[in-house]
TIPANU-619618 format. One line per field, with one value per residue: residue number from 0; residue in three letters; x, y, z of N, C-alpha, C, O, CB in turn. Coordinates in Angstrom, 2 decimals, decimal comma, padded with zeros to 5 digits. Glycine has a CB too. Layout:
// residues N
seq (NUM	...)
type (ALA	...)
n_px (X	...)
n_py (Y	...)
n_pz (Z	...)
ca_px (X	...)
ca_py (Y	...)
ca_pz (Z	...)
c_px (X	...)
c_py (Y	...)
c_pz (Z	...)
o_px (X	...)
o_py (Y	...)
o_pz (Z	...)
cb_px (X	...)
cb_py (Y	...)
cb_pz (Z	...)
// end
This chain:
// residues 89
seq (0	1	2	3	4	5	6	7	8	9	10	11	12	13	14	15	16	17	18	19	20	21	22	23	24	25	26	27	28	29	30	31	32	33	34	35	36	37	38	39	40	41	42	43	44	45	46	47	48	49	50	51	52	53	54	55	56	57	58	59	60	61	62	63	64	65	66	67	68	69	70	71	72	73	74	75	76	77	78	79	80	81	82	83	84	85	86	87	88)
type (UNK	UNK	UNK	UNK	UNK	UNK	UNK	UNK	UNK	UNK	UNK	UNK	UNK	UNK	UNK	UNK	UNK	UNK	UNK	UNK	UNK	UNK	UNK	UNK	UNK	UNK	UNK	UNK	UNK	UNK	UNK	UNK	UNK	UNK	UNK	UNK	UNK	UNK	UNK	UNK	UNK	UNK	UNK	UNK	UNK	UNK	UNK	UNK	UNK	UNK	UNK	UNK	UNK	UNK	UNK	UNK	UNK	UNK	UNK	UNK	UNK	UNK	UNK	UNK	UNK	UNK	UNK	UNK	UNK	UNK	UNK	UNK	UNK	UNK	UNK	UNK	UNK	UNK	UNK	UNK	UNK	UNK	UNK	UNK	UNK	UNK	UNK	UNK	UNK)
n_px (088,14	086,13	084,56	083,33	080,98	081,27	080,40	077,95	078,62	077,25	076,65	076,53	074,35	072,27	072,45	071,91	069,25	068,03	068,50	066,92	064,37	064,33	064,57	062,38	062,16	062,89	064,27	066,53	067,81	068,91	070,46	072,36	073,64	074,97	076,46	075,54	073,78	070,33	068,75	070,14	069,93	067,16	066,75	068,32	066,99	064,55	065,36	066,56	064,39	062,60	064,13	064,18	061,44	061,08	062,33	060,72	058,81	060,29	061,04	059,02	056,20	052,88	050,21	047,78	045,79	043,11	042,64	041,51	041,91	044,71	045,19	044,10	045,82	048,23	047,54	047,33	049,98	051,49	049,87	049,01	046,55	044,81	046,98	048,46	050,78	054,39	057,80	060,73	064,06)
n_py (009,38	011,85	014,87	017,50	020,09	021,74	024,50	025,81	028,31	031,64	032,75	030,42	029,25	030,94	030,59	027,84	027,82	029,43	027,81	025,62	026,83	027,47	025,00	023,57	021,04	017,98	017,97	016,34	016,43	019,01	018,94	016,97	018,27	020,34	018,99	018,52	017,26	016,11	017,01	019,29	020,82	021,23	022,72	024,96	026,04	026,69	028,63	030,65	031,29	032,38	034,61	036,04	036,52	038,14	040,46	041,34	043,38	045,69	045,75	044,90	046,20	046,19	047,17	049,28	050,82	051,28	048,18	047,20	049,21	049,20	046,61	046,89	048,80	047,35	045,39	046,89	047,62	045,16	043,16	041,07	039,38	040,06	040,83	042,46	043,66	043,96	042,84	044,66	045,81)
n_pz (078,51	079,89	079,03	080,83	081,61	079,38	078,23	076,01	073,76	073,84	071,25	069,71	070,92	070,12	067,33	067,15	068,03	066,05	063,84	064,51	064,40	061,66	060,34	061,29	062,38	064,15	067,47	067,71	065,25	065,09	067,37	066,74	064,64	065,94	067,75	070,35	073,21	073,25	075,40	076,29	073,99	073,87	076,22	075,64	073,37	074,55	076,48	074,86	073,23	075,11	075,82	073,39	073,11	075,33	074,53	072,55	072,91	072,68	070,04	068,29	066,83	066,95	064,99	066,38	065,57	063,23	062,03	059,71	057,83	057,79	056,81	054,26	053,17	053,19	051,38	049,07	048,74	048,57	047,61	049,21	050,91	054,00	055,64	058,33	059,04	058,74	058,53	058,79	058,21)
ca_px (088,12	084,88	084,63	082,12	080,84	081,67	079,25	077,70	078,80	075,99	076,40	076,11	072,99	071,37	072,48	071,21	067,82	067,59	068,51	065,73	063,23	064,40	064,34	061,07	062,36	063,02	065,43	067,71	068,51	069,71	071,44	073,44	074,34	075,82	077,21	075,02	072,73	068,98	068,24	070,78	069,34	065,82	066,91	068,85	065,92	063,59	065,95	066,72	063,05	062,10	064,90	063,68	060,08	061,21	062,76	059,77	058,16	061,17	061,31	057,83	055,09	051,64	049,34	046,59	044,76	042,14	043,30	040,94	042,63	046,08	045,15	043,86	047,07	049,20	047,12	047,68	051,44	052,11	048,86	048,80	045,34	044,75	048,24	048,35	052,11	055,53	059,09	061,70	065,29)
ca_py (010,63	012,58	016,31	018,00	021,54	022,47	025,35	026,24	029,76	032,34	032,84	029,09	029,03	031,68	029,92	026,57	028,12	029,88	026,63	024,85	027,55	027,41	023,64	023,06	019,61	017,45	018,43	015,50	016,88	020,19	018,51	016,29	019,26	021,15	018,11	018,73	016,28	016,59	017,78	020,61	021,52	021,65	023,78	026,13	026,61	027,30	029,85	031,68	031,70	033,31	035,85	036,75	036,99	039,23	041,65	041,65	044,66	046,77	045,71	044,62	047,15	045,73	048,33	049,28	051,64	050,55	047,07	047,05	050,16	048,71	045,46	047,39	049,43	046,28	044,73	047,81	047,61	043,88	042,23	039,96	039,63	039,83	041,13	043,71	044,16	043,39	042,96	045,40	046,03)
ca_pz (079,22	079,69	079,19	081,45	081,74	078,18	077,97	074,64	073,67	073,56	069,80	069,26	071,42	069,22	066,04	067,32	068,10	064,74	062,97	064,86	063,82	060,20	059,85	061,69	062,47	065,50	068,25	067,51	064,04	065,43	068,37	066,02	063,84	066,81	068,64	071,70	073,45	073,00	076,55	076,25	072,86	074,28	077,22	074,93	072,55	075,48	077,06	073,82	072,82	076,14	075,71	072,21	073,43	076,29	073,80	071,48	073,16	072,25	068,61	067,50	067,01	066,32	064,82	067,24	064,94	062,43	061,35	058,37	056,99	057,66	055,91	052,90	052,73	052,92	050,14	047,97	048,57	048,24	047,09	050,13	051,68	055,45	056,30	059,10	059,41	058,02	059,21	057,99	058,97)
c_px (086,82	085,12	083,29	082,16	081,42	080,45	079,17	077,78	077,47	075,66	075,92	074,71	071,97	071,31	071,74	069,70	067,29	067,55	067,28	064,49	063,19	064,07	062,93	061,10	062,46	064,30	066,69	068,50	069,42	070,80	072,63	074,29	075,35	076,65	076,82	073,95	071,35	068,45	068,85	070,21	067,96	065,88	067,39	067,76	064,88	064,13	066,08	065,36	062,43	062,84	064,42	062,29	060,13	061,63	061,74	059,07	058,98	061,30	060,08	056,74	053,90	050,72	048,09	045,48	043,82	042,83	042,76	041,68	044,07	046,14	044,95	045,12	048,12	048,83	047,48	049,18	051,92	051,15	048,75	047,54	045,54	046,08	048,08	049,69	053,17	056,78	060,04	062,94	065,52)
c_py (011,37	014,07	016,77	019,52	022,30	023,29	025,71	027,76	030,43	032,46	031,51	028,76	029,71	030,98	028,58	026,80	028,56	028,73	025,76	025,50	027,37	026,03	023,15	021,55	019,17	017,96	017,63	015,92	018,05	019,81	017,83	017,29	020,04	020,31	018,28	017,68	016,93	017,42	019,17	021,45	022,06	022,82	025,08	026,81	027,30	028,62	030,98	032,17	032,66	034,65	036,69	037,32	038,16	040,54	042,12	042,99	045,85	046,87	045,47	045,62	046,63	046,93	048,22	050,14	050,74	049,44	046,88	047,98	049,70	047,53	045,90	048,03	048,39	045,55	045,60	047,75	046,29	042,84	040,94	040,25	039,34	040,04	042,46	044,24	043,47	043,60	043,67	045,62	047,49)
c_pz (078,87	079,90	079,76	081,49	080,57	077,74	076,49	074,61	073,32	072,07	069,25	069,75	070,51	067,86	066,08	067,30	066,74	063,74	063,24	064,28	062,30	059,67	060,15	061,85	063,93	066,16	067,93	066,27	064,34	066,43	067,69	065,23	064,68	067,78	070,10	071,95	073,38	074,17	076,61	075,11	073,23	075,25	076,56	074,12	073,43	076,01	076,04	073,34	073,82	076,08	074,53	072,49	074,41	075,63	072,78	071,67	072,70	070,74	067,74	067,84	066,23	066,19	065,70	066,66	064,14	061,62	059,93	057,40	056,74	056,70	054,46	052,34	052,37	051,63	048,93	047,68	047,99	047,66	047,91	050,94	053,17	056,18	057,05	059,55	058,58	058,85	058,27	058,85	059,22)
o_px (086,47	085,81	082,24	083,22	081,99	079,60	080,18	077,06	076,66	074,51	075,02	073,96	070,94	070,22	071,02	068,96	066,22	066,67	066,66	063,63	062,13	063,38	062,35	060,14	062,14	065,27	067,78	069,72	070,57	071,92	073,78	075,52	076,44	077,44	077,67	073,28	071,23	067,78	068,17	070,03	067,64	065,13	066,92	067,62	064,40	063,42	065,75	065,20	061,82	062,23	064,27	062,01	059,31	061,30	061,89	058,77	058,43	061,62	060,11	056,41	053,90	050,47	047,45	044,37	043,77	043,53	043,50	042,03	044,57	047,03	045,57	045,46	048,82	049,71	047,90	049,60	052,68	051,58	048,43	047,48	046,34	046,27	047,62	049,75	052,90	056,82	060,15	062,86	066,51)
o_py (011,49	014,46	016,46	020,14	023,38	022,82	025,89	028,43	029,86	032,29	031,47	028,06	029,14	030,81	028,24	026,08	028,12	028,68	025,24	024,81	027,13	025,90	022,39	020,87	019,94	018,32	018,19	015,79	018,09	020,30	018,10	017,16	020,37	020,85	018,19	017,25	018,15	018,44	020,14	022,65	023,21	023,79	026,17	028,03	028,37	029,63	032,13	033,36	033,66	035,70	037,90	038,47	039,08	041,62	043,20	043,67	046,90	047,93	045,80	045,84	046,62	047,62	047,17	050,18	049,53	049,73	046,44	047,58	049,79	047,46	045,35	047,84	048,52	045,15	045,08	047,82	046,29	041,76	039,88	041,29	038,48	039,46	043,45	045,17	042,53	044,44	043,32	045,61	047,85)
o_pz (077,70	080,84	079,20	081,42	080,73	076,99	075,82	075,35	072,59	071,68	068,42	069,06	070,17	067,31	065,14	066,64	066,31	062,88	062,31	063,72	061,73	058,66	059,37	061,49	064,83	065,50	067,88	066,23	063,89	066,35	068,04	065,17	064,22	068,55	070,99	071,02	073,45	073,96	076,95	075,26	072,93	075,11	076,89	074,18	073,08	076,00	076,33	073,07	073,43	076,27	074,64	072,16	074,32	076,14	072,20	070,69	072,38	070,20	066,56	069,01	065,00	067,17	065,74	067,20	064,39	060,65	059,05	056,29	055,62	055,86	053,55	051,17	051,37	050,86	047,90	046,52	047,02	047,26	047,38	051,61	053,54	057,25	056,48	060,35	057,83	059,74	057,10	060,08	059,85)
cb_px (089,38	083,78	084,96	081,94	081,49	082,16	079,31	076,31	079,89	076,04	077,68	077,10	072,85	071,84	073,92	071,63	067,55	068,50	069,81	065,60	063,30	065,78	065,35	060,01	063,62	063,00	065,13	067,29	067,50	068,81	070,78	072,87	073,34	074,97	078,67	074,45	072,94	068,04	068,52	072,30	069,23	065,08	067,90	070,01	065,25	063,28	067,32	067,54	062,14	062,25	066,41	063,63	059,24	062,20	064,08	058,73	057,86	062,54	062,30	057,34	055,49	050,97	048,93	046,94	045,39	041,38	043,12	039,42	042,63	046,65	044,03	042,69	047,62	049,27	045,60	047,27	052,12	052,74	049,19	050,03	044,19	044,27	049,43	047,47	052,38	055,67	059,66	061,11	066,48)
cb_py (011,49	012,06	017,02	017,42	022,00	021,51	026,62	025,72	030,11	033,72	033,30	028,03	029,55	033,15	029,70	025,88	029,21	030,98	025,81	024,73	029,05	027,83	022,70	023,46	019,19	015,91	018,33	014,04	017,26	021,31	017,54	015,23	020,22	022,13	018,36	020,19	015,61	015,42	017,02	020,48	020,58	020,48	023,34	025,74	025,51	026,33	029,54	031,12	030,47	032,68	035,55	035,82	035,84	038,86	041,38	040,55	044,80	046,58	044,67	043,18	048,60	044,57	048,47	049,76	052,73	051,51	045,78	047,37	051,56	048,30	044,49	048,40	050,37	045,28	044,44	049,26	047,86	043,32	041,87	039,75	038,79	038,45	041,21	043,50	043,95	044,02	041,57	046,77	045,45)
cb_pz (078,88	080,64	077,84	082,86	083,01	077,03	078,81	074,12	072,62	074,17	069,06	069,74	072,86	069,06	065,59	068,64	069,15	064,22	063,18	066,39	064,18	059,73	060,45	060,67	061,70	065,47	069,73	067,38	062,94	066,01	069,39	065,07	063,18	067,58	068,47	071,88	074,82	072,73	077,85	076,09	071,65	074,92	078,32	074,02	071,70	076,64	077,66	072,64	072,65	077,54	075,57	070,98	074,02	077,34	073,12	071,37	074,60	072,85	068,34	067,74	066,54	067,15	063,35	068,64	064,02	061,49	062,14	058,38	057,64	059,03	056,32	052,89	053,82	054,10	050,16	048,32	049,91	049,44	045,66	051,06	051,15	055,71	055,27	060,30	060,91	056,62	059,65	057,49	058,26)
// end
């Protein structure tokens, strides 16, 4: 018996994509982990990545002022050279 049209829940799509980002590995590894075929995994990662990128304007703020000053301030705070921003919750 074949099961068709078993959609991957939105939460699982996000988790699958985040797992792919975290592992930095091949699609087949993530596909096996979630029990999904490779083509569905690829499509899911593409769709979720575009959705995240589409929301980036609302959540990511890249400094547009003097980057040299920002880099110097970040170095003073964390001692990381050439950093012009950070992620915070």
